[in-house]
N, CA, C and O atoms as a Tripos MOL2 file, in Angstrom:
@<TRIPOS>MOLECULE
protein
  284   283    71     0     0
PROTEIN
NO_CHARGES

@<TRIPOS>ATOM
      1 N           0.8320   -1.1560   -0.0440 N.3       1 MET1
      2 CA          0.0290   -0.0350    0.0220 C.3       1 MET1
      3 C           0.8870    1.3480    0.0640 C.2       1 MET1
      4 O           0.5200    2.3470   -0.5550 O.2       1 MET1
      5 N           2.0010    1.3080    0.8140 N.am      2 LYS2
      6 CA          2.8930    2.4840    0.8970 C.3       2 LYS2
      7 C           3.5180    2.6160   -0.6340 C.2       2 LYS2
      8 O           3.6540    3.6890   -1.2220 O.2       2 LYS2
      9 N           3.8250    1.4820   -1.0950 N.am      3 ASN3
     10 CA          4.6810    1.5100   -2.3360 C.3       3 ASN3
     11 C           3.7250    2.1650   -3.4350 C.2       3 ASN3
     12 O           4.2340    2.9450   -4.2390 O.2       3 ASN3
     13 N           2.4050    1.8880   -3.5000 N.am      4 LEU4
     14 CA          1.5110    2.4090   -4.4370 C.3       4 LEU4
     15 C           1.2650    3.8530   -4.2440 C.2       4 LEU4
     16 O           1.1120    4.6050   -5.2070 O.2       4 LEU4
     17 N           1.2230    4.2560   -3.0090 N.am      5 LEU5
     18 CA          1.0710    5.6970   -2.6420 C.3       5 LEU5
     19 C           2.1850    6.4610   -2.9530 C.2       5 LEU5
     20 O           2.0060    7.5800   -3.4330 O.2       5 LEU5
     21 N           3.4960    5.9720   -2.7250 N.am      6 PHE6
     22 CA          4.7680    6.4190   -3.1240 C.3       6 PHE6
     23 C           4.7660    6.6480   -4.6880 C.2       6 PHE6
     24 O           5.0750    7.7620   -5.1090 O.2       6 PHE6
     25 N           4.4140    5.5950   -5.5960 N.am      7 GLN7
     26 CA          4.4780    5.7360   -6.8150 C.3       7 GLN7
     27 C           3.4460    6.8860   -7.3410 C.2       7 GLN7
     28 O           3.7530    7.6050   -8.2920 O.2       7 GLN7
     29 N           2.3380    6.9950   -6.7330 N.am      8 ALA8
     30 CA          1.3530    8.0060   -7.2110 C.3       8 ALA8
     31 C           1.8290    9.3320   -6.9740 C.2       8 ALA8
     32 O           1.7080   10.2280   -7.8100 O.2       8 ALA8
     33 N           2.4160    9.4960   -5.7560 N.am      9 ALA9
     34 CA          2.8400   10.9260   -5.2810 C.3       9 ALA9
     35 C           4.2080   11.2120   -6.3340 C.2       9 ALA9
     36 O           4.3850   12.3260   -6.8250 O.2       9 ALA9
     37 N           4.9470   10.2890   -6.5470 N.am     10 SER10
     38 CA          6.0650   10.5940   -7.5150 C.3      10 SER10
     39 C           5.7610   10.9740   -8.8560 C.2      10 SER10
     40 O           6.3160   11.9130   -9.4280 O.2      10 SER10
     41 N           4.6920   10.0920   -9.4690 N.am     11 LEU11
     42 CA          4.1100   10.5360  -10.7270 C.3      11 LEU11
     43 C           3.5640   11.9420  -10.8060 C.2      11 LEU11
     44 O           3.8360   12.7420  -11.7010 O.2      11 LEU11
     45 N           2.8050   12.1500   -9.8270 N.am     12 THR12
     46 CA          2.1910   13.4800   -9.6830 C.3      12 THR12
     47 C           3.1740   14.5700   -9.6950 C.2      12 THR12
     48 O           2.9780   15.5700  -10.3870 O.2      12 THR12
     49 N           4.2700   14.4260   -8.9320 N.am     13 LEU13
     50 CA          5.3710   15.2850   -8.7080 C.3      13 LEU13
     51 C           6.0670   15.6000  -10.1400 C.2      13 LEU13
     52 O           6.1940   16.7380  -10.5910 O.2      13 LEU13
     53 N           6.5300   14.3160  -10.8330 N.am     14 VAL14
     54 CA          7.0600   14.5350  -12.1150 C.3      14 VAL14
     55 C           6.1860   15.2150  -12.9890 C.2      14 VAL14
     56 O           6.6740   16.0860  -13.7100 O.2      14 VAL14
     57 N           4.9510   14.9630  -13.0530 N.am     15 SER15
     58 CA          4.0670   15.4890  -13.9170 C.3      15 SER15
     59 C           3.8900   16.9830  -13.8560 C.2      15 SER15
     60 O           3.7600   17.6980  -14.8500 O.2      15 SER15
     61 N           3.8970   17.3890  -12.6200 N.am     16 ALA16
     62 CA          3.7550   18.7760  -12.2850 C.3      16 ALA16
     63 C           5.0320   19.6100  -12.6610 C.2      16 ALA16
     64 O           4.9230   20.7340  -13.1520 O.2      16 ALA16
     65 N           6.3170   18.9850  -12.3970 N.am     17 VAL17
     66 CA          7.5950   19.5220  -12.6840 C.3      17 VAL17
     67 C           7.7200   19.8350  -14.1890 C.2      17 VAL17
     68 O           8.1240   20.8890  -14.6790 O.2      17 VAL17
     69 N           7.2660   18.6350  -14.8850 N.am     18 SER18
     70 CA          7.3830   18.5760  -16.2690 C.3      18 SER18
     71 C           6.6360   19.7710  -17.0440 C.2      18 SER18
     72 O           7.1580   20.4980  -17.8900 O.2      18 SER18
     73 N           5.2430   19.8300  -16.5630 N.am     19 THR19
     74 CA          4.4140   21.0780  -17.0500 C.3      19 THR19
     75 C           5.0770   22.2670  -16.7460 C.2      19 THR19
     76 O           5.1420   23.1170  -17.6340 O.2      19 THR19
     77 N           5.5770   22.4840  -15.6670 N.am     20 ALA20
     78 CA          6.0410   23.7790  -15.3070 C.3      20 ALA20
     79 C           7.1890   24.1260  -16.1800 C.2      20 ALA20
     80 O           7.2820   25.2760  -16.6090 O.2      20 ALA20
     81 N           8.0850   23.2080  -16.4830 N.am     21 CYS21
     82 CA          9.2530   23.4820  -17.4410 C.3      21 CYS21
     83 C           8.8640   23.7970  -18.7210 C.2      21 CYS21
     84 O           9.4790   24.6100  -19.4110 O.2      21 CYS21
     85 N           7.7170   23.1050  -19.1430 N.am     22 VAL22
     86 CA          7.4630   23.1850  -20.6810 C.3      22 VAL22
     87 C           6.6800   24.7610  -20.6630 C.2      22 VAL22
     88 O           6.8460   25.4690  -21.6570 O.2      22 VAL22
     89 N           5.9450   25.2110  -19.6670 N.am     23 THR23
     90 CA          5.3240   26.3820  -19.7230 C.3      23 THR23
     91 C           6.4260   27.5970  -19.6150 C.2      23 THR23
     92 O           6.3090   28.6400  -20.2580 O.2      23 THR23
     93 N           7.4160   27.3460  -18.7940 N.am     24 ILE24
     94 CA          8.4510   28.3870  -18.8010 C.3      24 ILE24
     95 C           9.2180   28.4740  -20.2520 C.2      24 ILE24
     96 O           9.5660   29.5550  -20.7270 O.2      24 ILE24
     97 N           9.4400   27.2220  -20.8950 N.am     25 ASN25
     98 CA         10.1090   27.3320  -22.1640 C.3      25 ASN25
     99 C           9.3600   27.9150  -23.2140 C.2      25 ASN25
    100 O           9.8960   28.5140  -24.1460 O.2      25 ASN25
    101 N           8.0750   27.7510  -23.0890 N.am     26 ILE26
    102 CA          7.2070   28.4030  -24.1700 C.3      26 ILE26
    103 C           6.9100   29.9510  -24.0590 C.2      26 ILE26
    104 O           6.9490   30.7080  -25.0290 O.2      26 ILE26
    105 N           6.6150   30.3310  -22.7910 N.am     27 TYR27
    106 CA          6.1420   31.6880  -22.6250 C.3      27 TYR27
    107 C           7.1640   32.6690  -22.3700 C.2      27 TYR27
    108 O           7.0840   33.8150  -22.8140 O.2      27 TYR27
    109 N           8.2570   32.1970  -21.5700 N.am     28 PHE28
    110 CA          9.4580   33.1690  -21.2310 C.3      28 PHE28
    111 C          10.1900   33.7370  -22.5490 C.2      28 PHE28
    112 O          10.4110   34.9420  -22.6700 O.2      28 PHE28
    113 N          10.5140   32.8910  -23.4270 N.am     29 PRO29
    114 CA         11.2240   33.3850  -24.6720 C.3      29 PRO29
    115 C          10.2130   34.2910  -25.5150 C.2      29 PRO29
    116 O          10.6340   35.2790  -26.1170 O.2      29 PRO29
    117 N           9.0260   33.9660  -25.5370 N.am     30 ALA30
    118 CA          8.1390   34.9170  -26.2610 C.3      30 ALA30
    119 C           8.0700   36.2430  -25.6390 C.2      30 ALA30
    120 O           8.0100   37.2490  -26.3460 O.2      30 ALA30
    121 N           8.0750   36.3050  -24.3460 N.am     31 ALA31
    122 CA          8.2020   37.7910  -23.8680 C.3      31 ALA31
    123 C           9.2880   38.2530  -24.0310 C.2      31 ALA31
    124 O           9.3000   39.4350  -24.3730 O.2      31 ALA31
    125 N          10.4940   37.6220  -23.8800 N.am     32 ALA32
    126 CA         11.8430   38.1950  -24.0710 C.3      32 ALA32
    127 C          11.9610   38.7160  -25.4560 C.2      32 ALA32
    128 O          12.5030   39.8030  -25.6570 O.2      32 ALA32
    129 N          11.4310   37.9230  -26.5170 N.am     33 ALA33
    130 CA         11.5920   38.2660  -27.9090 C.3      33 ALA33
    131 C          10.6850   39.5230  -27.9940 C.2      33 ALA33
    132 O          11.1470   40.5510  -28.4890 O.2      33 ALA33
    133 N           9.5130   39.4820  -27.5660 N.am     34 GLU34
    134 CA          8.6450   40.9280  -27.7130 C.3      34 GLU34
    135 C           9.3860   42.0780  -27.2510 C.2      34 GLU34
    136 O           9.4900   43.0960  -27.9350 O.2      34 GLU34
    137 N           9.9470   41.9310  -26.0120 N.am     35 LYS35
    138 CA         10.6060   43.1160  -25.3330 C.3      35 LYS35
    139 C          11.8370   43.4580  -26.2140 C.2      35 LYS35
    140 O          12.1080   44.6520  -26.3410 O.2      35 LYS35
    141 N          12.5470   42.6090  -26.7840 N.am     36 ALA36
    142 CA         13.7670   42.8980  -27.7410 C.3      36 ALA36
    143 C          13.1850   43.4950  -28.9450 C.2      36 ALA36
    144 O          13.7190   44.5110  -29.3910 O.2      36 ALA36
    145 N          12.1730   43.0060  -29.5220 N.am     37 ALA37
    146 CA         11.5250   43.7440  -30.8930 C.3      37 ALA37
    147 C          11.1240   45.0150  -30.4860 C.2      37 ALA37
    148 O          11.3350   45.9820  -31.2190 O.2      37 ALA37
    149 N          10.4790   45.1520  -29.2270 N.am     38 ASP38
    150 CA         10.0940   46.7060  -29.0350 C.3      38 ASP38
    151 C          11.1730   47.6380  -28.8220 C.2      38 ASP38
    152 O          11.0070   48.8330  -29.0700 O.2      38 ASP38
    153 N          12.3600   47.1490  -28.3440 N.am     39 LYS39
    154 CA         13.4280   48.0660  -28.1170 C.3      39 LYS39
    155 C          14.1760   48.2710  -29.4600 C.2      39 LYS39
    156 O          14.8020   49.3140  -29.6470 O.2      39 LYS39
    157 N          14.1270   47.3850  -30.3100 N.am     40 ILE40
    158 CA         14.6830   47.6730  -31.6700 C.3      40 ILE40
    159 C          13.8910   48.5230  -32.4450 C.2      40 ILE40
    160 O          14.4530   49.3380  -33.1780 O.2      40 ILE40
    161 N          12.5320   48.4520  -32.3890 N.am     41 ILE41
    162 CA         11.6260   49.3840  -33.1050 C.3      41 ILE41
    163 C          11.9830   50.8390  -32.6800 C.2      41 ILE41
    164 O          12.2660   51.7820  -33.4180 O.2      41 ILE41
    165 N          11.9100   50.8080  -31.3830 N.am     42 GLU42
    166 CA         12.1280   52.4430  -30.7350 C.3      42 GLU42
    167 C          13.5010   52.8860  -31.2530 C.2      42 GLU42
    168 O          13.6350   54.0360  -31.6720 O.2      42 GLU42
    169 N          14.5790   51.9810  -31.2410 N.am     43 GLU43
    170 CA         15.7840   52.4400  -31.7920 C.3      43 GLU43
    171 C          15.8360   52.7960  -33.3360 C.2      43 GLU43
    172 O          16.5810   53.6550  -33.8060 O.2      43 GLU43
    173 N          15.0680   52.1290  -33.9610 N.am     44 VAL44
    174 CA         15.0350   52.4240  -35.6550 C.3      44 VAL44
    175 C          14.1700   53.7110  -35.7590 C.2      44 VAL44
    176 O          14.5530   54.5510  -36.5730 O.2      44 VAL44
    177 N          13.1710   53.9400  -35.1100 N.am     45 TRP45
    178 CA         12.2410   54.9890  -35.3300 C.3      45 TRP45
    179 C          12.7310   56.3070  -34.5790 C.2      45 TRP45
    180 O          12.3220   57.4180  -34.9160 O.2      45 TRP45
    181 N          13.5850   56.1200  -33.5960 N.am     46 GLN46
    182 CA         13.8870   57.3340  -32.8700 C.3      46 GLN46
    183 C          14.9190   58.2760  -33.6780 C.2      46 GLN46
    184 O          15.9700   57.7900  -34.0950 O.2      46 GLN46
    185 N          14.6350   59.4760  -33.8670 N.am     47 LEU47
    186 CA         15.6340   60.5430  -34.6200 C.3      47 LEU47
    187 C          16.6110   60.9020  -33.5190 C.2      47 LEU47
    188 O          16.2160   61.4890  -32.5120 O.2      47 LEU47
    189 N          17.7950   60.5820  -33.6800 N.am     48 LYS48
    190 CA         18.8110   61.0480  -32.7010 C.3      48 LYS48
    191 C          19.4750   62.4260  -33.0900 C.2      48 LYS48
    192 O          19.6490   62.7950  -34.2510 O.2      48 LYS48
    193 N          19.8150   63.1240  -31.9770 N.am     49 LYS49
    194 CA         20.4060   64.4830  -32.2550 C.3      49 LYS49
    195 C          21.8440   64.2780  -32.4220 C.2      49 LYS49
    196 O          22.4150   63.4470  -31.7160 O.2      49 LYS49
    197 N          22.6150   65.1080  -33.4830 N.am     50 PRO50
    198 CA         23.9730   65.0430  -33.4210 C.3      50 PRO50
    199 C          24.5520   65.6370  -32.2200 C.2      50 PRO50
    200 O          23.8150   66.2950  -31.4860 O.2      50 PRO50
    201 N          25.9160   65.4650  -31.9040 N.am     51 GLU51
    202 CA         26.6120   66.0300  -30.7590 C.3      51 GLU51
    203 C          26.3730   67.7330  -30.5160 C.2      51 GLU51
    204 O          26.1770   68.2850  -29.4330 O.2      51 GLU51
    205 N          26.4410   68.2850  -31.6800 N.am     52 GLY52
    206 CA         26.1410   69.7080  -31.6580 C.3      52 GLY52
    207 C          24.7670   70.1360  -31.0900 C.2      52 GLY52
    208 O          24.6370   71.2990  -30.7080 O.2      52 GLY52
    209 N          23.8460   69.3610  -31.0190 N.am     53 GLY53
    210 CA         22.3480   69.5340  -30.6310 C.3      53 GLY53
    211 C          21.4600   69.9690  -31.7110 C.2      53 GLY53
    212 O          20.3230   70.3620  -31.4520 O.2      53 GLY53
    213 N          21.9910   69.9150  -33.1120 N.am     54 GLU54
    214 CA         21.2190   70.3430  -34.0880 C.3      54 GLU54
    215 C          20.1520   69.1470  -34.5090 C.2      54 GLU54
    216 O          20.3930   67.9650  -34.2640 O.2      54 GLU54
    217 N          19.1590   69.5110  -35.0540 N.am     55 LYS55
    218 CA         18.1490   68.5450  -35.3780 C.3      55 LYS55
    219 C          18.6250   67.9810  -36.7480 C.2      55 LYS55
    220 O          19.2510   68.5840  -37.6200 O.2      55 LYS55
    221 N          18.2230   66.7890  -36.7440 N.am     56 THR56
    222 CA         18.6050   66.1030  -38.2290 C.3      56 THR56
    223 C          17.3400   65.9850  -38.9330 C.2      56 THR56
    224 O          16.2520   65.8800  -38.3660 O.2      56 THR56
    225 N          17.5380   66.0080  -40.2960 N.am     57 GLU57
    226 CA         16.3170   65.8450  -41.1740 C.3      57 GLU57
    227 C          16.2250   64.2870  -41.3060 C.2      57 GLU57
    228 O          17.2060   63.5430  -41.2980 O.2      57 GLU57
    229 N          14.7890   63.8480  -41.4420 N.am     58 PRO58
    230 CA         14.4720   62.4600  -41.7720 C.3      58 PRO58
    231 C          15.1530   62.1150  -43.1340 C.2      58 PRO58
    232 O          15.2170   62.9130  -44.0700 O.2      58 PRO58
    233 N          15.6730   60.7990  -43.1510 N.am     59 VAL59
    234 CA         16.2100   60.2250  -44.2440 C.3      59 VAL59
    235 C          15.0160   59.9060  -45.2360 C.2      59 VAL59
    236 O          13.9990   59.3820  -44.7820 O.2      59 VAL59
    237 N          15.1170   60.2010  -46.5240 N.am     60 SER60
    238 CA         13.9700   60.0820  -47.2950 C.3      60 SER60
    239 C          14.3430   58.5330  -47.8320 C.2      60 SER60
    240 O          15.4860   58.0810  -47.8850 O.2      60 SER60
    241 N          13.2000   57.8720  -48.1900 N.am     61 PRO61
    242 CA         13.2940   56.5300  -48.6640 C.3      61 PRO61
    243 C          13.9600   56.2970  -50.0450 C.2      61 PRO61
    244 O          13.8750   57.1640  -50.9150 O.2      61 PRO61
    245 N          14.5310   55.2920  -50.2260 N.am     62 PRO62
    246 CA         15.1210   55.1700  -51.5920 C.3      62 PRO62
    247 C          14.0820   55.1080  -52.7380 C.2      62 PRO62
    248 O          12.9790   54.5930  -52.5540 O.2      62 PRO62
    249 N          14.4650   55.6580  -53.9580 N.am     63 PRO63
    250 CA         13.3530   55.8020  -55.0190 C.3      63 PRO63
    251 C          13.1010   54.2410  -55.3000 C.2      63 PRO63
    252 O          13.9100   53.3210  -55.1780 O.2      63 PRO63
    253 N          11.6610   54.1890  -55.7410 N.am     64 SER64
    254 CA         11.0820   53.0030  -55.9790 C.3      64 SER64
    255 C          11.4990   52.5040  -57.4390 C.2      64 SER64
    256 O          11.9520   53.3560  -58.2040 O.2      64 SER64
    257 N          11.3870   51.2720  -57.8510 N.am     65 SER65
    258 CA         11.8240   50.8370  -59.0470 C.3      65 SER65
    259 C          10.4730   51.0640  -59.9360 C.2      65 SER65
    260 O           9.3420   51.0350  -59.4510 O.2      65 SER65
    261 N          10.7470   51.2800  -61.2170 N.am     66 SER66
    262 CA          9.7370   51.5520  -62.1580 C.3      66 SER66
    263 C           9.0800   50.1430  -62.6200 C.2      66 SER66
    264 O           8.1170   50.0540  -63.3820 O.2      66 SER66
    265 N           9.7580   49.0790  -62.0360 N.am     67 GLN67
    266 CA          9.1200   47.6840  -62.4870 C.3      67 GLN67
    267 C           8.1460   47.2040  -61.6310 C.2      67 GLN67
    268 O           8.2330   47.3270  -60.4090 O.2      67 GLN67
    269 N           7.0850   46.5830  -62.2820 N.am     68 PRO68
    270 CA          5.9600   46.1820  -61.3200 C.3      68 PRO68
    271 C           6.4910   45.0130  -60.3650 C.2      68 PRO68
    272 O           7.4520   44.3240  -60.7070 O.2      68 PRO68
    273 N           5.8460   44.8260  -59.1950 N.am     69 ALA69
    274 CA          6.3340   43.9970  -58.2970 C.3      69 ALA69
    275 C           5.8390   42.6160  -58.8160 C.2      69 ALA69
    276 O           4.8210   42.4790  -59.4940 O.2      69 ALA69
    277 N           6.6760   41.5940  -58.4210 N.am     70 VAL70
    278 CA          6.3990   40.1940  -58.8670 C.3      70 VAL70
    279 C           5.7340   39.6470  -57.6250 C.2      70 VAL70
    280 O           6.2160   39.8740  -56.5160 O.2      70 VAL70
    281 N           4.5900   38.8990  -57.7950 N.am     71 GLU71
    282 CA          3.9720   38.1780  -56.8910 C.3      71 GLU71
    283 C           4.0290   36.6510  -56.8840 C.2      71 GLU71
    284 O           3.4330   36.0150  -56.0150 O.2      71 GLU71
@<TRIPOS>BOND
     1     1     2 1
     2     2     3 1
     3     3     4 2
     4     3     5 am
     5     5     6 1
     6     6     7 1
     7     7     8 2
     8     7     9 am
     9     9    10 1
    10    10    11 1
    11    11    12 2
    12    11    13 am
    13    13    14 1
    14    14    15 1
    15    15    16 2
    16    15    17 am
    17    17    18 1
    18    18    19 1
    19    19    20 2
    20    19    21 am
    21    21    22 1
    22    22    23 1
    23    23    24 2
    24    23    25 am
    25    25    26 1
    26    26    27 1
    27    27    28 2
    28    27    29 am
    29    29    30 1
    30    30    31 1
    31    31    32 2
    32    31    33 am
    33    33    34 1
    34    34    35 1
    35    35    36 2
    36    35    37 am
    37    37    38 1
    38    38    39 1
    39    39    40 2
    40    39    41 am
    41    41    42 1
    42    42    43 1
    43    43    44 2
    44    43    45 am
    45    45    46 1
    46    46    47 1
    47    47    48 2
    48    47    49 am
    49    49    50 1
    50    50    51 1
    51    51    52 2
    52    51    53 am
    53    53    54 1
    54    54    55 1
    55    55    56 2
    56    55    57 am
    57    57    58 1
    58    58    59 1
    59    59    60 2
    60    59    61 am
    61    61    62 1
    62    62    63 1
    63    63    64 2
    64    63    65 am
    65    65    66 1
    66    66    67 1
    67    67    68 2
    68    67    69 am
    69    69    70 1
    70    70    71 1
    71    71    72 2
    72    71    73 am
    73    73    74 1
    74    74    75 1
    75    75    76 2
    76    75    77 am
    77    77    78 1
    78    78    79 1
    79    79    80 2
    80    79    81 am
    81    81    82 1
    82    82    83 1
    83    83    84 2
    84    83    85 am
    85    85    86 1
    86    86    87 1
    87    87    88 2
    88    87    89 am
    89    89    90 1
    90    90    91 1
    91    91    92 2
    92    91    93 am
    93    93    94 1
    94    94    95 1
    95    95    96 2
    96    95    97 am
    97    97    98 1
    98    98    99 1
    99    99   100 2
   100    99   101 am
   101   101   102 1
   102   102   103 1
   103   103   104 2
   104   103   105 am
   105   105   106 1
   106   106   107 1
   107   107   108 2
   108   107   109 am
   109   109   110 1
   110   110   111 1
   111   111   112 2
   112   111   113 am
   113   113   114 1
   114   114   115 1
   115   115   116 2
   116   115   117 am
   117   117   118 1
   118   118   119 1
   119   119   120 2
   120   119   121 am
   121   121   122 1
   122   122   123 1
   123   123   124 2
   124   123   125 am
   125   125   126 1
   126   126   127 1
   127   127   128 2
   128   127   129 am
   129   129   130 1
   130   130   131 1
   131   131   132 2
   132   131   133 am
   133   133   134 1
   134   134   135 1
   135   135   136 2
   136   135   137 am
   137   137   138 1
   138   138   139 1
   139   139   140 2
   140   139   141 am
   141   141   142 1
   142   142   143 1
   143   143   144 2
   144   143   145 am
   145   145   146 1
   146   146   147 1
   147   147   148 2
   148   147   149 am
   149   149   150 1
   150   150   151 1
   151   151   152 2
   152   151   153 am
   153   153   154 1
   154   154   155 1
   155   155   156 2
   156   155   157 am
   157   157   158 1
   158   158   159 1
   159   159   160 2
   160   159   161 am
   161   161   162 1
   162   162   163 1
   163   163   164 2
   164   163   165 am
   165   165   166 1
   166   166   167 1
   167   167   168 2
   168   167   169 am
   169   169   170 1
   170   170   171 1
   171   171   172 2
   172   171   173 am
   173   173   174 1
   174   174   175 1
   175   175   176 2
   176   175   177 am
   177   177   178 1
   178   178   179 1
   179   179   180 2
   180   179   181 am
   181   181   182 1
   182   182   183 1
   183   183   184 2
   184   183   185 am
   185   185   186 1
   186   186   187 1
   187   187   188 2
   188   187   189 am
   189   189   190 1
   190   190   191 1
   191   191   192 2
   192   191   193 am
   193   193   194 1
   194   194   195 1
   195   195   196 2
   196   195   197 am
   197   197   198 1
   198   198   199 1
   199   199   200 2
   200   199   201 am
   201   201   202 1
   202   202   203 1
   203   203   204 2
   204   203   205 am
   205   205   206 1
   206   206   207 1
   207   207   208 2
   208   207   209 am
   209   209   210 1
   210   210   211 1
   211   211   212 2
   212   211   213 am
   213   213   214 1
   214   214   215 1
   215   215   216 2
   216   215   217 am
   217   217   218 1
   218   218   219 1
   219   219   220 2
   220   219   221 am
   221   221   222 1
   222   222   223 1
   223   223   224 2
   224   223   225 am
   225   225   226 1
   226   226   227 1
   227   227   228 2
   228   227   229 am
   229   229   230 1
   230   230   231 1
   231   231   232 2
   232   231   233 am
   233   233   234 1
   234   234   235 1
   235   235   236 2
   236   235   237 am
   237   237   238 1
   238   238   239 1
   239   239   240 2
   240   239   241 am
   241   241   242 1
   242   242   243 1
   243   243   244 2
   244   243   245 am
   245   245   246 1
   246   246   247 1
   247   247   248 2
   248   247   249 am
   249   249   250 1
   250   250   251 1
   251   251   252 2
   252   251   253 am
   253   253   254 1
   254   254   255 1
   255   255   256 2
   256   255   257 am
   257   257   258 1
   258   258   259 1
   259   259   260 2
   260   259   261 am
   261   261   262 1
   262   262   263 1
   263   263   264 2
   264   263   265 am
   265   265   266 1
   266   266   267 1
   267   267   268 2
   268   267   269 am
   269   269   270 1
   270   270   271 1
   271   271   272 2
   272   271   273 am
   273   273   274 1
   274   274   275 1
   275   275   276 2
   276   275   277 am
   277   277   278 1
   278   278   279 1
   279   279   280 2
   280   279   281 am
   281   281   282 1
   282   282   283 1
   283   283   284 2
@<TRIPOS>SUBSTRUCTURE
     1 MET1         2 RESIDUE 1 A MET
     2 LYS2         6 RESIDUE 1 A LYS
     3 ASN3        10 RESIDUE 1 A ASN
     4 LEU4        14 RESIDUE 1 A LEU
     5 LEU5        18 RESIDUE 1 A LEU
     6 PHE6        22 RESIDUE 1 A PHE
     7 GLN7        26 RESIDUE 1 A GLN
     8 ALA8        30 RESIDUE 1 A ALA
     9 ALA9        34 RESIDUE 1 A ALA
    10 SER10       38 RESIDUE 1 A SER
    11 LEU11       42 RESIDUE 1 A LEU
    12 THR12       46 RESIDUE 1 A THR
    13 LEU13       50 RESIDUE 1 A LEU
    14 VAL14       54 RESIDUE 1 A VAL
    15 SER15       58 RESIDUE 1 A SER
    16 ALA16       62 RESIDUE 1 A ALA
    17 VAL17       66 RESIDUE 1 A VAL
    18 SER18       70 RESIDUE 1 A SER
    19 THR19       74 RESIDUE 1 A THR
    20 ALA20       78 RESIDUE 1 A ALA
    21 CYS21       82 RESIDUE 1 A CYS
    22 VAL22       86 RESIDUE 1 A VAL
    23 THR23       90 RESIDUE 1 A THR
    24 ILE24       94 RESIDUE 1 A ILE
    25 ASN25       98 RESIDUE 1 A ASN
    26 ILE26      102 RESIDUE 1 A ILE
    27 TYR27      106 RESIDUE 1 A TYR
    28 PHE28      110 RESIDUE 1 A PHE
    29 PRO29      114 RESIDUE 1 A PRO
    30 ALA30      118 RESIDUE 1 A ALA
    31 ALA31      122 RESIDUE 1 A ALA
    32 ALA32      126 RESIDUE 1 A ALA
    33 ALA33      130 RESIDUE 1 A ALA
    34 GLU34      134 RESIDUE 1 A GLU
    35 LYS35      138 RESIDUE 1 A LYS
    36 ALA36      142 RESIDUE 1 A ALA
    37 ALA37      146 RESIDUE 1 A ALA
    38 ASP38      150 RESIDUE 1 A ASP
    39 LYS39      154 RESIDUE 1 A LYS
    40 ILE40      158 RESIDUE 1 A ILE
    41 ILE41      162 RESIDUE 1 A ILE
    42 GLU42      166 RESIDUE 1 A GLU
    43 GLU43      170 RESIDUE 1 A GLU
    44 VAL44      174 RESIDUE 1 A VAL
    45 TRP45      178 RESIDUE 1 A TRP
    46 GLN46      182 RESIDUE 1 A GLN
    47 LEU47      186 RESIDUE 1 A LEU
    48 LYS48      190 RESIDUE 1 A LYS
    49 LYS49      194 RESIDUE 1 A LYS
    50 PRO50      198 RESIDUE 1 A PRO
    51 GLU51      202 RESIDUE 1 A GLU
    52 GLY52      206 RESIDUE 1 A GLY
    53 GLY53      210 RESIDUE 1 A GLY
    54 GLU54      214 RESIDUE 1 A GLU
    55 LYS55      218 RESIDUE 1 A LYS
    56 THR56      222 RESIDUE 1 A THR
    57 GLU57      226 RESIDUE 1 A GLU
    58 PRO58      230 RESIDUE 1 A PRO
    59 VAL59      234 RESIDUE 1 A VAL
    60 SER60      238 RESIDUE 1 A SER
    61 PRO61      242 RESIDUE 1 A PRO
    62 PRO62      246 RESIDUE 1 A PRO
    63 PRO63      250 RESIDUE 1 A PRO
    64 SER64      254 RESIDUE 1 A SER
    65 SER65      258 RESIDUE 1 A SER
    66 SER66      262 RESIDUE 1 A SER
    67 GLN67      266 RESIDUE 1 A GLN
    68 PRO68      270 RESIDUE 1 A PRO
    69 ALA69      274 RESIDUE 1 A ALA
    70 VAL70      278 RESIDUE 1 A VAL
    71 GLU71      282 RESIDUE 1 A GLU
């Protein structure tokens, strides 16, 4: 009887730990990746001032090609 109770408790513990590990591996990297993406987007869109304190003009996009887009 004790052996069966020990096996049931062990199986429950292993299942709980395995589930917790899977949850951490799935959700933690997604949050970290989202935070890193937000930081990169902020850096790309931010207009930086030069050392002299003068404002910079936004860079114009490159001219588009006259050829139609291929889909």
